[in-house]
MIZAMI-274374 format. One line per 2 residues: number of its first residue (from 0); their letters; for each residue z, y, x of C-alpha. Coordinates in Angstrom, 3 decimals. Last residue first. Example, Ala and Ser with C-alpha at 12.3 -4.5 7.8 and 13.67 -1.06 7.14 Angstrom:
2
1) SA) 7.140,-1.060,13.670 | 7.800,-4.500,12.300
This chain:
315
314) XX) -14.388,11.650,-4.397 | -13.695,10.867,-8.039
312) XX) -10.495,8.936,-7.320 | -9.121,11.745,-5.165
310) XX) -9.577,14.313,-7.907 | -7.767,12.218,-10.536
308) XX) -5.069,11.000,-8.135 | -4.302,14.530,-7.011
306) XX) -4.123,15.743,-10.598 | -1.712,12.929,-11.522
304) XX) 0.464,13.527,-8.439 | 0.795,17.221,-9.303
302) XX) 1.584,16.431,-12.942 | 4.451,14.076,-12.011
300) XX) 5.605,16.562,-9.378 | 5.966,19.261,-12.022
298) XX) 7.610,16.836,-14.446 | 10.696,16.554,-12.255
296) XX) 12.287,14.889,-9.236 | 14.259,11.823,-10.385
294) XX) 13.037,11.132,-13.920 | 9.468,12.377,-13.477
292) XX) 9.017,10.669,-10.106 | 10.341,7.358,-11.445
290) XX) 8.225,7.647,-14.597 | 5.093,8.433,-12.555
288) XX) 5.585,5.357,-10.375 | 6.400,3.134,-13.362
286) XX) 3.387,4.285,-15.410 | 1.385,1.071,-15.185
284) XX) 4.490,-1.147,-15.221 | 5.955,0.180,-18.468
282) XX) 3.755,-1.933,-20.752 | 4.835,-5.016,-18.810
280) XX) 8.359,-4.809,-20.275 | 10.266,-7.940,-19.169
278) XX) 8.924,-7.703,-15.597 | 9.717,-3.987,-15.475
276) XX) 13.259,-4.681,-16.627 | 13.654,-7.439,-14.036
274) XX) 12.382,-5.116,-11.300 | 15.151,-2.709,-12.208
272) XX) 14.508,0.607,-13.946 | 15.702,3.910,-12.488
270) XX) 13.160,3.795,-9.603 | 14.169,6.361,-6.978
268) XX) 14.753,3.795,-4.212 | 11.510,2.056,-5.197
266) XX) 9.740,5.418,-5.002 | 10.827,5.831,-1.392
264) XX) 9.819,2.372,-0.187 | 6.523,2.541,-2.090
262) XX) 5.666,5.869,-0.461 | 6.531,4.789,3.082
260) XX) 4.841,1.374,2.911 | 1.588,2.756,1.513
258) XX) 1.365,5.609,4.025 | 1.948,3.228,6.937
256) XX) -0.652,0.773,5.640 | -3.186,3.582,5.252
254) XX) -2.618,4.717,8.837 | -2.867,1.192,10.233
252) XX) -6.032,0.462,8.237 | -7.691,3.739,9.197
250) XX) -6.920,3.235,12.882 | -8.475,-0.237,12.889
248) XX) -11.701,0.851,11.183 | -11.905,4.079,13.217
246) XX) -11.561,2.181,16.506 | -14.456,-0.111,15.563
244) XX) -16.614,2.829,14.494 | -15.967,4.547,17.829
242) XX) -16.932,1.358,19.631 | -20.199,1.385,17.669
240) XX) -21.616,4.354,19.543 | -20.352,7.817,20.417
238) XX) -21.903,9.735,17.547 | -21.894,8.125,14.137
236) XX) -24.799,7.800,11.704 | -26.091,4.310,12.584
234) XX) -22.708,2.588,12.261 | -21.987,4.430,9.010
232) XX) -21.762,1.181,6.990 | -18.828,0.131,9.185
230) XX) -16.643,2.819,7.626 | -17.180,1.125,4.269
228) XX) -14.752,-1.555,5.500 | -11.928,0.803,4.498
226) XX) -13.088,0.367,0.901 | -10.610,-1.996,-0.680
224) XX) -7.157,-1.507,0.822 | -5.315,-1.126,-2.493
222) XX) -6.779,-4.464,-3.592 | -4.609,-6.049,-0.887
220) XX) -1.606,-5.323,-3.131 | -2.666,-7.909,-5.732
218) XX) -2.653,-10.940,-3.410 | 0.424,-9.428,-1.753
216) XX) 2.294,-9.758,-5.067 | 2.021,-13.542,-4.905
214) XX) 3.149,-13.400,-1.298 | 6.293,-11.522,-2.337
212) XX) 7.040,-13.906,-5.215 | 6.593,-16.911,-2.933
210) XX) 8.926,-15.375,-0.357 | 11.618,-15.163,-3.013
208) XX) 14.830,-13.204,-2.408 | 17.588,-14.416,-4.712
206) XX) 17.657,-13.907,-8.457 | 15.634,-11.629,-10.700
204) XX) 17.988,-8.638,-10.568 | 18.543,-9.051,-6.824
202) XX) 16.859,-5.764,-5.842 | 14.480,-7.362,-3.334
200) XX) 14.718,-7.607,0.456 | 12.377,-4.905,1.733
198) XX) 12.439,-2.402,-1.149 | 16.090,-3.491,-1.686
196) XX) 17.288,-2.279,1.715 | 18.665,1.054,0.489
194) XX) 20.205,-0.514,-2.629 | 18.805,0.930,-5.829
192) XX) 19.152,4.267,-7.638 | 19.462,5.985,-4.274
190) XX) 21.731,8.945,-3.563 | 22.019,12.219,-5.453
188) XX) 21.671,14.907,-2.784 | 20.232,12.967,0.135
186) XX) 18.028,10.782,-2.080 | 16.822,13.788,-4.077
184) XX) 15.903,15.694,-0.910 | 14.152,12.615,0.534
182) XX) 12.103,12.198,-2.647 | 11.061,15.854,-2.633
180) XX) 9.992,15.617,1.022 | 8.017,12.405,0.439
178) XX) 6.405,13.729,-2.752 | 5.380,16.964,-1.063
176) XX) 3.960,14.908,1.819 | 1.917,12.854,-0.665
174) XX) 0.639,16.043,-2.266 | -0.426,17.319,1.168
172) XX) -2.053,13.949,1.921 | -4.107,14.209,-1.263
170) XX) -5.126,17.810,-0.537 | -6.110,16.950,3.036
168) XX) -8.206,14.084,1.661 | -9.995,16.468,-0.675
166) XX) -10.687,18.893,2.181 | -11.897,16.081,4.462
164) XX) -14.185,14.832,1.729 | -15.663,18.280,1.382
162) XX) -16.496,18.275,5.083 | -17.768,14.688,5.074
160) XX) -19.959,15.329,2.044 | -21.513,18.259,3.880
158) XX) -22.271,16.032,6.856 | -23.636,13.221,4.676
156) XX) -26.091,15.496,2.929 | -26.569,17.706,-0.102
154) XX) -27.612,14.663,-2.143 | -24.098,13.297,-1.658
152) XX) -22.573,16.510,-2.975 | -24.894,16.561,-5.953
150) XX) -23.782,13.032,-6.822 | -20.105,13.968,-6.364
148) XX) -20.368,16.898,-8.772 | -22.452,15.083,-11.404
146) XX) -20.270,11.956,-11.491 | -17.033,13.980,-11.661
144) XX) -18.422,16.078,-14.502 | -19.435,12.935,-16.409
142) XX) -15.915,11.507,-16.076 | -14.305,14.792,-17.115
140) XX) -16.561,14.940,-20.180 | -15.931,11.268,-20.964
138) XX) -12.172,11.944,-21.002 | -12.499,14.381,-23.887
136) XX) -11.272,17.972,-23.269 | -8.458,19.120,-25.546
134) XX) -6.108,16.564,-23.939 | -5.926,18.519,-20.649
132) XX) -3.372,16.656,-18.472 | -3.923,13.232,-20.031
130) XX) -7.660,13.981,-20.174 | -7.597,14.613,-16.417
128) XX) -6.090,11.187,-15.755 | -8.490,9.428,-18.119
126) XX) -11.538,11.064,-16.573 | -10.443,10.259,-13.021
124) XX) -9.647,6.685,-13.980 | -13.151,6.261,-15.379
122) XX) -14.687,7.731,-12.236 | -12.624,5.347,-10.081
120) XX) -13.582,2.327,-12.198 | -17.275,3.146,-11.894
118) XX) -16.878,3.994,-8.197 | -15.339,0.541,-7.492
116) XX) -17.875,-1.341,-9.654 | -21.063,-0.140,-7.975
114) XX) -19.839,-0.403,-4.374 | -18.527,-3.922,-4.984
112) XX) -21.739,-4.932,-6.739 | -23.654,-3.778,-3.653
110) XX) -21.324,-5.726,-1.374 | -21.911,-8.884,-3.401
108) XX) -25.672,-8.256,-3.306 | -25.602,-7.879,0.471
106) XX) -23.461,-10.978,0.950 | -25.928,-13.042,-1.091
104) XX) -28.901,-11.778,0.946 | -27.023,-12.236,4.220
102) XX) -26.281,-15.827,3.306 | -29.955,-16.454,2.703
100) XX) -31.090,-14.540,5.798 | -28.973,-16.503,8.257
98) XX) -25.344,-17.133,9.141 | -24.586,-14.826,12.069
96) XX) -27.207,-12.098,11.899 | -27.560,-12.113,8.116
94) XX) -23.800,-12.308,7.563 | -23.189,-9.399,9.935
92) XX) -26.017,-7.258,8.532 | -24.857,-7.757,4.949
90) XX) -21.221,-7.179,5.992 | -22.109,-3.727,7.381
88) XX) -25.733,-2.838,6.612 | -25.677,0.295,8.780
86) XX) -26.265,-1.627,11.988 | -24.247,-2.067,15.180
84) XX) -24.328,-5.914,15.181 | -22.146,-6.997,18.116
82) XX) -20.036,-3.827,18.137 | -19.761,-3.725,14.337
80) XX) -18.819,-7.406,14.432 | -15.716,-6.912,16.571
78) XX) -14.240,-4.031,14.575 | -15.127,-5.817,11.335
76) XX) -13.188,-8.883,12.453 | -10.242,-6.733,13.526
74) XX) -10.193,-5.083,10.097 | -10.275,-8.470,8.361
72) XX) -7.384,-9.756,10.470 | -5.503,-6.487,9.911
70) XX) -5.823,-7.056,6.146 | -3.122,-9.730,6.311
68) XX) -0.822,-7.537,8.402 | -1.284,-4.630,5.998
66) XX) -0.652,-6.895,3.004 | 2.583,-8.168,4.569
64) XX) 3.883,-4.629,5.065 | 2.645,-3.728,1.594
62) XX) 4.651,-6.535,0.005 | 7.687,-5.628,2.098
60) XX) 7.606,-2.179,0.488 | 7.503,-3.805,-2.979
58) XX) 10.555,-6.026,-2.526 | 11.771,-5.419,-6.106
56) XX) 11.425,-8.948,-7.470 | 7.930,-9.213,-5.952
54) XX) 6.181,-9.467,-9.348 | 8.085,-6.620,-10.985
52) XX) 7.688,-4.268,-8.045 | 4.017,-5.200,-7.671
50) XX) 3.278,-4.510,-11.343 | 5.127,-1.201,-11.248
48) XX) 3.456,-0.036,-8.040 | -0.090,-0.819,-9.212
46) XX) -1.312,2.658,-10.190 | 0.614,4.638,-7.581
44) XX) -0.178,2.170,-4.774 | -3.516,3.939,-4.048
42) XX) -1.807,7.148,-2.925 | -3.737,7.584,0.337
40) XX) -7.023,6.677,-1.387 | -8.870,3.595,-0.013
38) XX) -12.384,5.012,-0.193 | -11.104,8.466,0.735
36) XX) -9.105,6.965,3.601 | -12.225,5.322,5.036
34) XX) -14.369,8.421,4.616 | -11.763,10.595,6.317
32) XX) -11.365,8.081,9.156 | -15.123,8.100,9.730
30) XX) -15.281,11.894,9.697 | -12.440,12.128,12.227
28) XX) -14.246,9.777,14.626 | -17.439,11.832,14.512
26) XX) -20.451,11.856,12.208 | -23.778,13.498,13.122
24) XX) -25.969,10.625,14.296 | -29.146,11.279,12.323
22) XX) -30.520,8.242,10.527 | -33.765,6.671,11.689
20) XX) -36.865,8.080,13.376 | -36.023,7.759,17.075
18) XX) -33.530,4.884,16.825 | -35.694,3.140,14.230
16) XX) -38.698,3.464,16.472 | -36.767,2.008,19.380
14) XX) -35.672,-0.853,17.182 | -39.236,-1.495,16.130
12) XX) -40.367,-1.495,19.746 | -37.656,-3.934,20.705
10) XX) -38.390,-6.136,17.714 | -42.065,-6.585,18.494
8) XX) -41.510,-9.562,20.791 | -39.679,-11.458,18.061
6) XX) -35.992,-11.606,17.347 | -33.895,-14.768,17.646
4) XX) -31.005,-13.148,19.486 | -32.089,-14.640,22.821
2) XX) -35.599,-13.274,22.392 | -38.409,-15.099,20.663
0) X) -41.793,-16.461,21.699
C-alpha cells in the first residue's frame, strides 16, 4: 500500500531518520543569498558586455531587463517546487518527484555536469585574470591555488564557507559600488559618450531599434544568471523551512538583475566605441568593459575590477 505521494509505508520512518541524522540546519536567509550571488557573481556582465552590446545594437541594459524577466519564471518555478519537494537534490528531486525516476536520473546528471563545468571555467578565468596582473606567475599556478583554497574551505564546513563567502561577496559589491560612484562622477563632469537613453533604446549606429537583436542578445545574457538555482540545493541545511529558500531564490534573482542593469547602463554610457565598431571588431568585445573603464576612469579601476573578478570567480 502506498501513500498519496507514491511512497511506501516505510517512507515516514525513513524521513524521520533523515531529519534526525541528516544535514545540520545552520544556514539563514543571508547565507542563502550570499551563496546565490557568489554563484552568479555580482559583476558577471563584465566578460560578456562587449558581445551583448554589439549584438543588441547598443541596448545592453534593456537586454538584462528582459533577461531578468525571463529568468523570473524559472525562479518562481524553483520557489514553488522547493516548497513541494523540500530536498537537497534541487532539480533532480523535482524531476524525480514529478516526472519519474528516469527523468530524475537524467536531470541529476545534467545538473552534475553543470556544477562540474561552471567551476572549471571559473577557476580557469581566475588564473588567467591573476596572470594578467602578475605575469611572472603562470596562470596554472593561480588556478591550482584557487582550487586548493576553496576545496579546503569546503572541507572546513558549510558554515565556515558561508562566512568566507560573505566576505568575498562584500568585496565584490564594494568594488561594484566604487565603479558606480566613479562612473557617476565621470558622467557628471565630462558627460556621456553615448546618448543617455541608448542603453535602453540602442545607439543607432547599426540602424533602428531591433527587438530581434535584443532578444538574440538575451539568449546569451541569461548565462549570467547561472547558479542562483543552487540555493535550492541547501533545502535541508537552512533554518526556517523551505519557504525561506523560496524567498531567497526570488530575492537573489531580483537583486542580481538590478546590479546587472545598473552596471551595464553606466558602462554603456562610458563606452567610447559604438556598438557597430564592436560588431566589426569581435576581438575587442571581450575586453570592452575593461577598456571603457580604463579610458574613462583610469587604470586603477581596471585593475581593481580584474582582481575582484578573479577572486570572485574562484569562490
